[in-house]
N, C-alpha and C positions, 0 to 999 in steps of 0.2 A: 112185164114184170122185171124189175132190176134184181140181178143176182146179188146176194149178200156175201161178202167175203168174210172168212173167219178172221177174228181179231188176231193180230200178230202177238206172239208172246212178248212179255215185257223184257226189255234188255237187262242183262245182269248189271246190277248197280255196283259199280266199283268204288265210287267215292260217296261218302256219307258224312254224318255228323262227327263220327270218330276221326275222320281224316281232317275235318275242319279244325277240331281241337288239336290234332297233331300238328297241323300247319301253324297254329298259334304258338304251340309249344316250341316248334322249330324256330320260329321268329324270335321267341324269348331267348332261346339258347344262342342264336346268332347275335342278338343285341348284347347279351352278357359277354360274349367273346370279343366282338369287334367295336362296340361303342366306346369312345374314349372317356370313360368315367373319371379316370385319374386326372385328366386335364381340366375337368369341370370343378374339381374340389367338392366340398360338401354343400350341396344345394338344399338338402332336405333332412330334417331331423324328425324322428318319430314324435308325434304329439304326446303320446303316453310317456315317453322318456322326458320330454320337456316339462310337461305339467305335473307328473307324479313321481318322476325319477325312477320309473319302473318300465322295463321293456314290455312291449305288447306281445301278444301271442305269436306274431309273425316277424318280430324284430330280427334283423340279420339275414332274412331270406335272400334279399337282393344281393347283399355283399357275399353271401355264401355261393350264390349262383355265379357271380362274377369271378370269384376266386377259383371255383371248380372249372369254369370255362377257360381259365388260364393255367389249369393243372396244378393249382396250389391246394392239394387235397387236405392236408392237415389243417391248414389255416381255415379252409371252408368249413370243416367239421367243428373247429373251435368256435367259429362265429355262430353257427346254427346247425346242430346235428340234423334236425328235421328238414331244414331247407336244403342241405346237401344231399340228404337221402332222397328227397322228392326230385331234385335235379337228376340224380342218377337213375331213378325210376323212369322219369320222363325220357331220358336218353335211350333207355332200354325199349320203351314203348315206341319211340321214333324209329329205332332200328327194326323192330318187329313190323311197324307200319310200312316201312320201305320194302322189307322182304315179303310182306303180305301182298303188296301191289305187284311186285316183280314176279312172284311165284303163283299168284292167283289164290292165295290162302284166304280162309274166312276168319273173322274175329272169333275167338273162343266165346262160348256162352256159358255163363255160370248160373246156377240155380242154388240158392241157399235156403235152408229152412229158417223159420222164424227165430229159432234159438241161435242158429249160427249168425244170422243177421244182427241180432241183438249183441252177441259176443263181439262181432266185428266192429259195431258202432262203439261199444264200450272200450274196446282196444284202441280205436282211433282217438277217442277222447283222452284216454290214459296217456297215449304217446304225445299228444299235443300238450297236455298239462305237464308231463315230464320234461319236454323240451322247454316249456316256459319256466319251470322251476330251475332248470339248468341256466337259462338266460338271467333270471333274477339272481341266482347264486353267483354267477360269474360277474355280474355287474355290481351287486351290492357287497358281497363278501370278499371276493377275490380282487375286484376292481380291475379285472383284465379284459372284460368284454367292452367293445367299443362299437 
């Protein structure tokens, strides 16, 4: 009879889907910082802006990321407050991800009630619409948004 060995415990999973997303985020930050966008000129215009003369919900995100990556904070928030905020949140998550790997920390787990989840979703929709209203106002009324 062949003796059966006890199964070895599963190794601690250090890298997962969150780290993949953080890697993509890090790549986006590095591209925003080091890719020579200025030398390329304007290669792309938002179809919504071209067709309807209205910025889309995410207009200005790329430009705000590029400006923040070059430490032009005021200009980044002027182009897209939501884009600049997301960039800063991503940088914070990248920092936590590096610390998590270095110190062996776990990702925090959140559990929200149905009511809190609904409130969070409504808040996110409100923030996105407020950012879009700002973009439309800046473009149409002030004529300052580009």
